[in-house]
PDBQT receptor file of N, H, CA, C and O in Angstrom, charges set to zero:
ATOM      1  N   UNK A   1     -20.200  22.131  18.041  1.00  0.00    +0.000 N 
ATOM      2  CA  UNK A   1     -20.589  20.871  18.415  1.00  0.00    +0.000 C 
ATOM      3  C   UNK A   1     -22.228  21.079  18.000  1.00  0.00    +0.000 C 
ATOM      4  O   UNK A   1     -22.876  21.849  18.708  1.00  0.00    +0.000 OA
ATOM      5  N   UNK A   2     -22.895  20.411  16.878  1.00  0.00    +0.000 N 
ATOM      6  H   UNK A   2     -22.368  19.785  16.303  1.00  0.00    +0.000 HD
ATOM      7  CA  UNK A   2     -23.983  20.387  16.822  1.00  0.00    +0.000 C 
ATOM      8  C   UNK A   2     -24.950  19.522  17.786  1.00  0.00    +0.000 C 
ATOM      9  O   UNK A   2     -24.726  18.475  18.394  1.00  0.00    +0.000 OA
ATOM     10  N   UNK A   3     -26.180  20.384  17.704  1.00  0.00    +0.000 N 
ATOM     11  H   UNK A   3     -26.362  21.234  17.210  1.00  0.00    +0.000 HD
ATOM     12  CA  UNK A   3     -27.080  19.561  19.000  1.00  0.00    +0.000 C 
ATOM     13  C   UNK A   3     -28.425  18.999  17.758  1.00  0.00    +0.000 C 
ATOM     14  O   UNK A   3     -28.679  19.347  16.605  1.00  0.00    +0.000 OA
ATOM     15  N   UNK A   4     -28.908  18.208  18.498  1.00  0.00    +0.000 N 
ATOM     16  H   UNK A   4     -28.702  17.925  19.435  1.00  0.00    +0.000 HD
ATOM     17  CA  UNK A   4     -30.121  17.393  17.473  1.00  0.00    +0.000 C 
ATOM     18  C   UNK A   4     -31.398  17.117  18.778  1.00  0.00    +0.000 C 
ATOM     19  O   UNK A   4     -31.152  16.866  19.958  1.00  0.00    +0.000 OA
ATOM     20  N   UNK A   5     -32.699  17.245  18.178  1.00  0.00    +0.000 N 
ATOM     21  H   UNK A   5     -32.898  17.449  17.220  1.00  0.00    +0.000 HD
ATOM     22  CA  UNK A   5     -33.707  17.246  18.833  1.00  0.00    +0.000 C 
ATOM     23  C   UNK A   5     -34.126  15.675  18.764  1.00  0.00    +0.000 C 
ATOM     24  O   UNK A   5     -33.871  15.035  17.744  1.00  0.00    +0.000 OA
ATOM     25  N   UNK A   6     -34.697  15.144  19.739  1.00  0.00    +0.000 N 
ATOM     26  H   UNK A   6     -34.904  15.664  20.568  1.00  0.00    +0.000 HD
ATOM     27  CA  UNK A   6     -34.956  13.854  19.498  1.00  0.00    +0.000 C 
ATOM     28  C   UNK A   6     -36.486  13.494  18.750  1.00  0.00    +0.000 C 
ATOM     29  O   UNK A   6     -36.794  12.484  18.118  1.00  0.00    +0.000 OA
ATOM     30  N   UNK A   7     -37.148  14.468  19.006  1.00  0.00    +0.000 N 
ATOM     31  H   UNK A   7     -36.898  15.289  19.519  1.00  0.00    +0.000 HD
ATOM     32  CA  UNK A   7     -38.040  14.247  18.251  1.00  0.00    +0.000 C 
ATOM     33  C   UNK A   7     -37.879  14.589  16.494  1.00  0.00    +0.000 C 
ATOM     34  O   UNK A   7     -38.770  14.076  15.818  1.00  0.00    +0.000 OA
ATOM     35  N   UNK A   8     -36.990  15.276  15.844  1.00  0.00    +0.000 N 
ATOM     36  H   UNK A   8     -36.266  15.693  16.393  1.00  0.00    +0.000 HD
ATOM     37  CA  UNK A   8     -36.357  15.245  14.548  1.00  0.00    +0.000 C 
ATOM     38  C   UNK A   8     -35.655  13.824  14.072  1.00  0.00    +0.000 C 
ATOM     39  O   UNK A   8     -35.801  13.191  13.026  1.00  0.00    +0.000 OA
ATOM     40  N   UNK A   9     -34.851  13.569  15.218  1.00  0.00    +0.000 N 
ATOM     41  H   UNK A   9     -34.732  14.084  16.067  1.00  0.00    +0.000 HD
ATOM     42  CA  UNK A   9     -34.123  12.179  14.819  1.00  0.00    +0.000 C 
ATOM     43  C   UNK A   9     -35.030  10.878  14.735  1.00  0.00    +0.000 C 
ATOM     44  O   UNK A   9     -34.885   9.992  13.892  1.00  0.00    +0.000 OA
ATOM     45  N   UNK A  10     -36.130  10.902  15.889  1.00  0.00    +0.000 N 
ATOM     46  H   UNK A  10     -36.248  11.622  16.574  1.00  0.00    +0.000 HD
ATOM     47  CA  UNK A  10     -37.059  10.165  15.668  1.00  0.00    +0.000 C 
ATOM     48  C   UNK A  10     -38.162  10.147  14.105  1.00  0.00    +0.000 C 
ATOM     49  O   UNK A  10     -38.821   9.183  13.716  1.00  0.00    +0.000 OA
ATOM     50  N   UNK A  11     -38.091  11.216  13.594  1.00  0.00    +0.000 N 
ATOM     51  H   UNK A  11     -37.555  11.999  13.910  1.00  0.00    +0.000 HD
ATOM     52  CA  UNK A  11     -38.491  11.546  12.269  1.00  0.00    +0.000 C 
ATOM     53  C   UNK A  11     -37.833  11.012  11.405  1.00  0.00    +0.000 C 
ATOM     54  O   UNK A  11     -38.462  10.443  10.512  1.00  0.00    +0.000 OA
ATOM     55  N   UNK A  12     -36.278  11.003  11.360  1.00  0.00    +0.000 N 
ATOM     56  H   UNK A  12     -35.767  11.465  12.085  1.00  0.00    +0.000 HD
ATOM     57  CA  UNK A  12     -35.479  10.370  10.394  1.00  0.00    +0.000 C 
ATOM     58  C   UNK A  12     -35.137   8.917  10.320  1.00  0.00    +0.000 C 
ATOM     59  O   UNK A  12     -34.645   8.297   9.378  1.00  0.00    +0.000 OA
ATOM     60  N   UNK A  13     -35.548   8.443  11.667  1.00  0.00    +0.000 N 
ATOM     61  H   UNK A  13     -35.948   8.947  12.433  1.00  0.00    +0.000 HD
ATOM     62  CA  UNK A  13     -35.620   6.874  11.692  1.00  0.00    +0.000 C 
ATOM     63  C   UNK A  13     -36.745   6.327  10.726  1.00  0.00    +0.000 C 
ATOM     64  O   UNK A  13     -36.593   5.500   9.828  1.00  0.00    +0.000 OA
ATOM     65  N   UNK A  14     -38.200   7.128  11.200  1.00  0.00    +0.000 N 
ATOM     66  H   UNK A  14     -38.324   7.801  11.930  1.00  0.00    +0.000 HD
ATOM     67  CA  UNK A  14     -39.347   6.502  10.876  1.00  0.00    +0.000 C 
ATOM     68  C   UNK A  14     -39.313   6.673   9.408  1.00  0.00    +0.000 C 
ATOM     69  O   UNK A  14     -39.479   5.666   8.721  1.00  0.00    +0.000 OA
ATOM     70  N   UNK A  15     -39.146   7.664   8.914  1.00  0.00    +0.000 N 
ATOM     71  H   UNK A  15     -39.010   8.482   9.472  1.00  0.00    +0.000 HD
ATOM     72  CA  UNK A  15     -38.825   7.936   7.273  1.00  0.00    +0.000 C 
ATOM     73  C   UNK A  15     -37.839   7.195   6.667  1.00  0.00    +0.000 C 
ATOM     74  O   UNK A  15     -38.214   6.736   5.588  1.00  0.00    +0.000 OA
ATOM     75  N   UNK A  16     -36.535   6.870   7.023  1.00  0.00    +0.000 N 
ATOM     76  H   UNK A  16     -36.231   7.243   7.899  1.00  0.00    +0.000 HD
ATOM     77  CA  UNK A  16     -35.508   6.448   6.460  1.00  0.00    +0.000 C 
ATOM     78  C   UNK A  16     -35.151   5.060   6.826  1.00  0.00    +0.000 C 
ATOM     79  O   UNK A  16     -34.322   4.493   6.114  1.00  0.00    +0.000 OA
ATOM     80  N   UNK A  17     -35.694   4.393   7.901  1.00  0.00    +0.000 N 
ATOM     81  H   UNK A  17     -36.367   4.854   8.479  1.00  0.00    +0.000 HD
ATOM     82  CA  UNK A  17     -35.446   3.256   8.427  1.00  0.00    +0.000 C 
ATOM     83  C   UNK A  17     -35.982   2.343   8.886  1.00  0.00    +0.000 C 
ATOM     84  O   UNK A  17     -35.528   1.371   9.489  1.00  0.00    +0.000 OA
ATOM     85  N   UNK A  18     -37.751   2.827   8.411  1.00  0.00    +0.000 N 
ATOM     86  H   UNK A  18     -38.120   3.617   7.921  1.00  0.00    +0.000 HD
ATOM     87  CA  UNK A  18     -38.882   2.100   8.535  1.00  0.00    +0.000 C 
ATOM     88  C   UNK A  18     -38.940   1.744   9.926  1.00  0.00    +0.000 C 
ATOM     89  O   UNK A  18     -39.533   0.724  10.277  1.00  0.00    +0.000 OA
ATOM     90  N   UNK A  19     -38.201   2.731  10.985  1.00  0.00    +0.000 N 
ATOM     91  H   UNK A  19     -37.720   3.560  10.699  1.00  0.00    +0.000 HD
ATOM     92  CA  UNK A  19     -38.573   2.115  12.360  1.00  0.00    +0.000 C 
ATOM     93  C   UNK A  19     -40.081   2.535  12.744  1.00  0.00    +0.000 C 
ATOM     94  O   UNK A  19     -40.682   3.526  12.329  1.00  0.00    +0.000 OA
ATOM     95  N   UNK A  20     -40.464   1.729  13.470  1.00  0.00    +0.000 N 
ATOM     96  H   UNK A  20     -39.975   0.924  13.807  1.00  0.00    +0.000 HD
ATOM     97  CA  UNK A  20     -42.022   1.990  14.018  1.00  0.00    +0.000 C 
ATOM     98  C   UNK A  20     -42.086   2.981  14.979  1.00  0.00    +0.000 C 
ATOM     99  O   UNK A  20     -41.314   3.118  15.927  1.00  0.00    +0.000 OA
ATOM    100  N   UNK A  21     -43.283   3.842  14.621  1.00  0.00    +0.000 N 
ATOM    101  H   UNK A  21     -43.911   3.731  13.851  1.00  0.00    +0.000 HD
ATOM    102  CA  UNK A  21     -43.285   5.260  15.687  1.00  0.00    +0.000 C 
ATOM    103  C   UNK A  21     -43.489   4.591  17.153  1.00  0.00    +0.000 C 
ATOM    104  O   UNK A  21     -42.902   5.275  17.991  1.00  0.00    +0.000 OA
ATOM    105  N   UNK A  22     -44.031   3.655  17.625  1.00  0.00    +0.000 N 
ATOM    106  H   UNK A  22     -44.509   3.100  16.944  1.00  0.00    +0.000 HD
ATOM    107  CA  UNK A  22     -43.802   3.040  18.790  1.00  0.00    +0.000 C 
ATOM    108  C   UNK A  22     -42.649   3.101  19.238  1.00  0.00    +0.000 C 
ATOM    109  O   UNK A  22     -42.533   3.476  20.405  1.00  0.00    +0.000 OA
ATOM    110  N   UNK A  23     -41.452   2.759  18.477  1.00  0.00    +0.000 N 
ATOM    111  H   UNK A  23     -41.546   2.454  17.529  1.00  0.00    +0.000 HD
ATOM    112  CA  UNK A  23     -40.180   2.419  19.126  1.00  0.00    +0.000 C 
ATOM    113  C   UNK A  23     -39.595   3.473  19.558  1.00  0.00    +0.000 C 
ATOM    114  O   UNK A  23     -38.795   3.316  20.480  1.00  0.00    +0.000 OA
ATOM    115  N   UNK A  24     -39.860   5.078  18.928  1.00  0.00    +0.000 N 
ATOM    116  H   UNK A  24     -40.510   5.205  18.179  1.00  0.00    +0.000 HD
ATOM    117  CA  UNK A  24     -39.271   6.218  19.504  1.00  0.00    +0.000 C 
ATOM    118  C   UNK A  24     -40.347   7.337  19.850  1.00  0.00    +0.000 C 
ATOM    119  O   UNK A  24     -40.252   8.564  19.850  1.00  0.00    +0.000 OA
ATOM    120  N   UNK A  25     -41.492   6.412  20.168  1.00  0.00    +0.000 N 
ATOM    121  H   UNK A  25     -41.569   5.415  20.167  1.00  0.00    +0.000 HD
ATOM    122  CA  UNK A  25     -42.586   7.266  20.678  1.00  0.00    +0.000 C 
ATOM    123  C   UNK A  25     -42.166   8.483  21.940  1.00  0.00    +0.000 C 
ATOM    124  O   UNK A  25     -42.765   9.540  22.141  1.00  0.00    +0.000 OA
ATOM    125  N   UNK A  26     -41.269   8.089  22.491  1.00  0.00    +0.000 N 
ATOM    126  H   UNK A  26     -40.783   7.230  22.327  1.00  0.00    +0.000 HD
ATOM    127  CA  UNK A  26     -40.703   8.701  23.966  1.00  0.00    +0.000 C 
ATOM    128  C   UNK A  26     -40.023  10.039  23.192  1.00  0.00    +0.000 C 
ATOM    129  O   UNK A  26     -40.466  11.159  23.446  1.00  0.00    +0.000 OA
ATOM    130  N   UNK A  27     -39.071   9.879  22.363  1.00  0.00    +0.000 N 
ATOM    131  H   UNK A  27     -38.710   8.969  22.156  1.00  0.00    +0.000 HD
ATOM    132  CA  UNK A  27     -38.156  10.793  21.569  1.00  0.00    +0.000 C 
ATOM    133  C   UNK A  27     -38.998  11.918  21.277  1.00  0.00    +0.000 C 
ATOM    134  O   UNK A  27     -38.607  13.080  21.392  1.00  0.00    +0.000 OA
ATOM    135  N   UNK A  28     -40.493  11.491  20.788  1.00  0.00    +0.000 N 
ATOM    136  H   UNK A  28     -40.811  10.548  20.694  1.00  0.00    +0.000 HD
ATOM    137  CA  UNK A  28     -41.135  12.458  20.017  1.00  0.00    +0.000 C 
ATOM    138  C   UNK A  28     -42.217  13.236  21.270  1.00  0.00    +0.000 C 
ATOM    139  O   UNK A  28     -42.494  14.434  21.327  1.00  0.00    +0.000 OA
ATOM    140  N   UNK A  29     -42.599  12.357  22.015  1.00  0.00    +0.000 N 
ATOM    141  H   UNK A  29     -42.375  11.384  21.969  1.00  0.00    +0.000 HD
ATOM    142  CA  UNK A  29     -43.541  13.054  23.415  1.00  0.00    +0.000 C 
ATOM    143  C   UNK A  29     -42.891  14.243  24.126  1.00  0.00    +0.000 C 
ATOM    144  O   UNK A  29     -43.288  15.374  24.407  1.00  0.00    +0.000 OA
ATOM    145  N   UNK A  30     -41.648  13.517  24.331  1.00  0.00    +0.000 N 
ATOM    146  H   UNK A  30     -41.325  12.598  24.103  1.00  0.00    +0.000 HD
ATOM    147  CA  UNK A  30     -40.928  14.155  25.363  1.00  0.00    +0.000 C 
ATOM    148  C   UNK A  30     -39.365  14.595  24.886  1.00  0.00    +0.000 C 
ATOM    149  O   UNK A  30     -38.392  14.337  25.594  1.00  0.00    +0.000 OA
ATOM    150  N   UNK A  31     -39.254  15.342  23.496  1.00  0.00    +0.000 N 
ATOM    151  H   UNK A  31     -40.045  15.551  22.921  1.00  0.00    +0.000 HD
ATOM    152  CA  UNK A  31     -37.782  15.721  23.078  1.00  0.00    +0.000 C 
ATOM    153  C   UNK A  31     -37.074  16.383  23.652  1.00  0.00    +0.000 C 
ATOM    154  O   UNK A  31     -37.674  17.252  24.284  1.00  0.00    +0.000 OA
ATOM    155  N   UNK A  32     -35.587  16.413  23.793  1.00  0.00    +0.000 N 
ATOM    156  H   UNK A  32     -35.099  15.707  23.280  1.00  0.00    +0.000 HD
ATOM    157  CA  UNK A  32     -34.955  16.743  24.431  1.00  0.00    +0.000 C 
ATOM    158  C   UNK A  32     -33.539  16.980  23.329  1.00  0.00    +0.000 C 
ATOM    159  O   UNK A  32     -33.558  16.433  22.226  1.00  0.00    +0.000 OA
ATOM    160  N   UNK A  33     -32.475  17.749  23.713  1.00  0.00    +0.000 N 
ATOM    161  H   UNK A  33     -32.459  18.193  24.608  1.00  0.00    +0.000 HD
ATOM    162  CA  UNK A  33     -31.477  18.295  22.432  1.00  0.00    +0.000 C 
ATOM    163  C   UNK A  33     -30.344  17.208  23.034  1.00  0.00    +0.000 C 
ATOM    164  O   UNK A  33     -30.220  17.016  24.243  1.00  0.00    +0.000 OA
ATOM    165  N   UNK A  34     -29.519  16.511  21.990  1.00  0.00    +0.000 N 
ATOM    166  H   UNK A  34     -29.620  16.668  21.008  1.00  0.00    +0.000 HD
ATOM    167  CA  UNK A  34     -28.625  15.961  22.254  1.00  0.00    +0.000 C 
ATOM    168  C   UNK A  34     -27.091  16.423  21.343  1.00  0.00    +0.000 C 
ATOM    169  O   UNK A  34     -26.922  16.539  20.129  1.00  0.00    +0.000 OA
ATOM    170  N   UNK A  35     -26.186  16.601  22.420  1.00  0.00    +0.000 N 
ATOM    171  H   UNK A  35     -26.324  16.507  23.406  1.00  0.00    +0.000 HD
ATOM    172  CA  UNK A  35     -24.926  16.984  20.979  1.00  0.00    +0.000 C 
ATOM    173  C   UNK A  35     -24.493  15.838  20.486  1.00  0.00    +0.000 C 
ATOM    174  O   UNK A  35     -24.728  14.697  20.885  1.00  0.00    +0.000 OA
ATOM    175  N   UNK A  36     -23.663  16.300  19.347  1.00  0.00    +0.000 N 
ATOM    176  H   UNK A  36     -23.471  17.227  19.023  1.00  0.00    +0.000 HD
ATOM    177  CA  UNK A  36     -22.887  15.233  18.909  1.00  0.00    +0.000 C 
ATOM    178  C   UNK A  36     -21.676  15.570  18.210  1.00  0.00    +0.000 C 
ATOM    179  O   UNK A  36     -21.685  16.724  17.783  1.00  0.00    +0.000 OA
ATOM    180  N   UNK A  37     -20.824  15.026  18.009  1.00  0.00    +0.000 N 
ATOM    181  H   UNK A  37     -20.816  14.088  18.356  1.00  0.00    +0.000 HD
ATOM    182  CA  UNK A  37     -19.786  15.201  17.003  1.00  0.00    +0.000 C 
ATOM    183  C   UNK A  37     -19.781  15.763  15.808  1.00  0.00    +0.000 C 
ATOM    184  O   UNK A  37     -20.553  15.386  14.926  1.00  0.00    +0.000 OA
ATOM    185  N   UNK A  38     -18.774  16.880  15.614  1.00  0.00    +0.000 N 
ATOM    186  H   UNK A  38     -18.147  17.186  16.331  1.00  0.00    +0.000 HD
ATOM    187  CA  UNK A  38     -19.045  17.676  14.338  1.00  0.00    +0.000 C 
ATOM    188  C   UNK A  38     -19.334  16.768  12.993  1.00  0.00    +0.000 C 
ATOM    189  O   UNK A  38     -20.099  17.078  12.080  1.00  0.00    +0.000 OA
ATOM    190  N   UNK A  39     -18.612  15.683  13.085  1.00  0.00    +0.000 N 
ATOM    191  H   UNK A  39     -17.991  15.431  13.827  1.00  0.00    +0.000 HD
ATOM    192  CA  UNK A  39     -18.742  14.755  11.624  1.00  0.00    +0.000 C 
ATOM    193  C   UNK A  39     -19.697  13.901  11.645  1.00  0.00    +0.000 C 
ATOM    194  O   UNK A  39     -19.970  13.239  10.644  1.00  0.00    +0.000 OA
ATOM    195  N   UNK A  40     -20.360  13.782  12.802  1.00  0.00    +0.000 N 
ATOM    196  H   UNK A  40     -20.138  14.320  13.616  1.00  0.00    +0.000 HD
ATOM    197  CA  UNK A  40     -21.751  12.633  12.592  1.00  0.00    +0.000 C 
ATOM    198  C   UNK A  40     -22.727  13.004  12.082  1.00  0.00    +0.000 C 
ATOM    199  O   UNK A  40     -23.379  13.930  12.564  1.00  0.00    +0.000 OA
ATOM    200  N   UNK A  41     -23.073  12.378  10.982  1.00  0.00    +0.000 N 
ATOM    201  H   UNK A  41     -22.544  11.625  10.591  1.00  0.00    +0.000 HD
ATOM    202  CA  UNK A  41     -24.502  12.350  10.066  1.00  0.00    +0.000 C 
ATOM    203  C   UNK A  41     -25.506  12.349  11.329  1.00  0.00    +0.000 C 
ATOM    204  O   UNK A  41     -25.260  11.729  12.363  1.00  0.00    +0.000 OA
ATOM    205  N   UNK A  42     -26.600  13.073  11.130  1.00  0.00    +0.000 N 
ATOM    206  H   UNK A  42     -26.800  13.577  10.289  1.00  0.00    +0.000 HD
ATOM    207  CA  UNK A  42     -27.958  12.865  12.058  1.00  0.00    +0.000 C 
ATOM    208  C   UNK A  42     -28.565  11.785  12.017  1.00  0.00    +0.000 C 
ATOM    209  O   UNK A  42     -29.355  11.538  12.929  1.00  0.00    +0.000 OA
ATOM    210  N   UNK A  43     -28.360  10.796  10.902  1.00  0.00    +0.000 N 
ATOM    211  H   UNK A  43     -27.718  10.996  10.162  1.00  0.00    +0.000 HD
ATOM    212  CA  UNK A  43     -29.483   9.696  10.474  1.00  0.00    +0.000 C 
ATOM    213  C   UNK A  43     -28.216   8.750  11.413  1.00  0.00    +0.000 C 
ATOM    214  O   UNK A  43     -28.617   8.017  12.317  1.00  0.00    +0.000 OA
ATOM    215  N   UNK A  44     -26.891   8.832  11.151  1.00  0.00    +0.000 N 
ATOM    216  H   UNK A  44     -26.565   9.427  10.417  1.00  0.00    +0.000 HD
ATOM    217  CA  UNK A  44     -26.043   7.802  11.855  1.00  0.00    +0.000 C 
ATOM    218  C   UNK A  44     -26.147   8.209  13.532  1.00  0.00    +0.000 C 
ATOM    219  O   UNK A  44     -25.810   7.334  14.330  1.00  0.00    +0.000 OA
ATOM    220  N   UNK A  45     -26.517   9.263  13.947  1.00  0.00    +0.000 N 
ATOM    221  H   UNK A  45     -26.790   9.974  13.298  1.00  0.00    +0.000 HD
ATOM    222  CA  UNK A  45     -26.370   9.347  15.400  1.00  0.00    +0.000 C 
ATOM    223  C   UNK A  45     -27.734   8.802  15.711  1.00  0.00    +0.000 C 
ATOM    224  O   UNK A  45     -27.889   8.004  16.635  1.00  0.00    +0.000 OA
ATOM    225  N   UNK A  46     -28.841   9.267  14.869  1.00  0.00    +0.000 N 
ATOM    226  H   UNK A  46     -28.715   9.915  14.119  1.00  0.00    +0.000 HD
ATOM    227  CA  UNK A  46     -30.443   8.260  15.572  1.00  0.00    +0.000 C 
ATOM    228  C   UNK A  46     -30.161   6.532  15.504  1.00  0.00    +0.000 C 
ATOM    229  O   UNK A  46     -30.542   5.739  16.365  1.00  0.00    +0.000 OA
ATOM    230  N   UNK A  47     -29.486   6.224  14.400  1.00  0.00    +0.000 N 
ATOM    231  H   UNK A  47     -29.177   6.868  13.701  1.00  0.00    +0.000 HD
ATOM    232  CA  UNK A  47     -29.250   4.751  14.606  1.00  0.00    +0.000 C 
ATOM    233  C   UNK A  47     -28.287   4.220  15.700  1.00  0.00    +0.000 C 
ATOM    234  O   UNK A  47     -28.253   3.070  16.138  1.00  0.00    +0.000 OA
ATOM    235  N   UNK A  48     -27.550   5.219  16.041  1.00  0.00    +0.000 N 
ATOM    236  H   UNK A  48     -27.578   6.153  15.685  1.00  0.00    +0.000 HD
ATOM    237  CA  UNK A  48     -26.577   4.737  17.266  1.00  0.00    +0.000 C 
ATOM    238  C   UNK A  48     -27.435   4.561  18.374  1.00  0.00    +0.000 C 
ATOM    239  O   UNK A  48     -27.506   3.512  19.014  1.00  0.00    +0.000 OA
ATOM    240  N   UNK A  49     -28.233   5.812  18.654  1.00  0.00    +0.000 N 
ATOM    241  H   UNK A  49     -28.176   6.664  18.134  1.00  0.00    +0.000 HD
ATOM    242  CA  UNK A  49     -29.041   5.965  19.891  1.00  0.00    +0.000 C 
ATOM    243  C   UNK A  49     -29.683   4.888  20.002  1.00  0.00    +0.000 C 
ATOM    244  O   UNK A  49     -29.629   4.301  21.082  1.00  0.00    +0.000 OA
ATOM    245  N   UNK A  50     -30.485   4.325  18.882  1.00  0.00    +0.000 N 
ATOM    246  H   UNK A  50     -30.528   4.802  18.005  1.00  0.00    +0.000 HD
ATOM    247  CA  UNK A  50     -31.521   3.485  18.761  1.00  0.00    +0.000 C 
ATOM    248  C   UNK A  50     -30.951   2.032  19.201  1.00  0.00    +0.000 C 
ATOM    249  O   UNK A  50     -31.598   1.147  19.761  1.00  0.00    +0.000 OA
ATOM    250  N   UNK A  51     -29.344   1.988  18.749  1.00  0.00    +0.000 N 
ATOM    251  H   UNK A  51     -28.819   2.707  18.294  1.00  0.00    +0.000 HD
ATOM    252  CA  UNK A  51     -29.140   0.736  18.744  1.00  0.00    +0.000 C 
ATOM    253  C   UNK A  51     -28.867  -0.220  17.696  1.00  0.00    +0.000 C 
ATOM    254  O   UNK A  51     -28.489  -1.391  17.720  1.00  0.00    +0.000 OA
ATOM    255  N   UNK A  52     -29.203   0.711  16.629  1.00  0.00    +0.000 N 
ATOM    256  H   UNK A  52     -29.511   1.662  16.610  1.00  0.00    +0.000 HD
ATOM    257  CA  UNK A  52     -29.201   0.080  15.148  1.00  0.00    +0.000 C 
ATOM    258  C   UNK A  52     -28.125   0.079  14.639  1.00  0.00    +0.000 C 
ATOM    259  O   UNK A  52     -28.012  -0.723  13.712  1.00  0.00    +0.000 OA
ATOM    260  N   UNK A  53     -26.908   0.915  14.976  1.00  0.00    +0.000 N 
ATOM    261  H   UNK A  53     -27.000   1.566  15.729  1.00  0.00    +0.000 HD
ATOM    262  CA  UNK A  53     -25.715   0.979  14.355  1.00  0.00    +0.000 C 
ATOM    263  C   UNK A  53     -24.421   0.168  15.597  1.00  0.00    +0.000 C 
ATOM    264  O   UNK A  53     -24.393   0.460  16.792  1.00  0.00    +0.000 OA
ATOM    265  N   UNK A  54     -23.763  -0.535  15.134  1.00  0.00    +0.000 N 
ATOM    266  H   UNK A  54     -23.786  -0.772  14.163  1.00  0.00    +0.000 HD
ATOM    267  CA  UNK A  54     -22.858  -1.163  16.190  1.00  0.00    +0.000 C 
ATOM    268  C   UNK A  54     -21.816  -0.071  16.493  1.00  0.00    +0.000 C 
ATOM    269  O   UNK A  54     -21.099  -0.208  17.485  1.00  0.00    +0.000 OA
ATOM    270  N   UNK A  55     -21.722   0.737  15.895  1.00  0.00    +0.000 N 
ATOM    271  H   UNK A  55     -22.303   0.849  15.089  1.00  0.00    +0.000 HD
ATOM    272  CA  UNK A  55     -20.512   1.737  16.035  1.00  0.00    +0.000 C 
ATOM    273  C   UNK A  55     -20.728   2.651  17.142  1.00  0.00    +0.000 C 
ATOM    274  O   UNK A  55     -21.778   3.280  17.011  1.00  0.00    +0.000 OA
ATOM    275  N   UNK A  56     -20.067   2.924  18.187  1.00  0.00    +0.000 N 
ATOM    276  H   UNK A  56     -19.214   2.413  18.293  1.00  0.00    +0.000 HD
ATOM    277  CA  UNK A  56     -20.151   3.782  19.482  1.00  0.00    +0.000 C 
ATOM    278  C   UNK A  56     -20.623   5.277  18.911  1.00  0.00    +0.000 C 
ATOM    279  O   UNK A  56     -20.330   5.658  17.777  1.00  0.00    +0.000 OA
ATOM    280  N   UNK A  57     -21.317   5.986  19.761  1.00  0.00    +0.000 N 
ATOM    281  H   UNK A  57     -21.555   5.676  20.682  1.00  0.00    +0.000 HD
ATOM    282  CA  UNK A  57     -21.105   7.376  19.370  1.00  0.00    +0.000 C 
ATOM    283  C   UNK A  57     -20.132   7.712  20.878  1.00  0.00    +0.000 C 
ATOM    284  O   UNK A  57     -20.019   7.218  22.000  1.00  0.00    +0.000 OA
ATOM    285  N   UNK A  58     -19.587   8.789  20.146  1.00  0.00    +0.000 N 
ATOM    286  H   UNK A  58     -19.678   9.191  19.235  1.00  0.00    +0.000 HD
ATOM    287  CA  UNK A  58     -18.399   9.578  21.097  1.00  0.00    +0.000 C 
ATOM    288  C   UNK A  58     -19.509  10.705  21.583  1.00  0.00    +0.000 C 
ATOM    289  O   UNK A  58     -19.176  11.607  22.352  1.00  0.00    +0.000 OA
TER     290      UNK A  58
């Protein structure tokens, strides 16, 4: 099971989805590690966490 840091996920969203840095400021200031299913792409995981993706993350 992979783990992703929220600050890394925030960077992915800012760089690839044009998400405003203010939207994910907490993710960068106080990063936490989150586990995700093996097959889930980090960018898809970040989108789902921010509510940009309609698919639920298991």
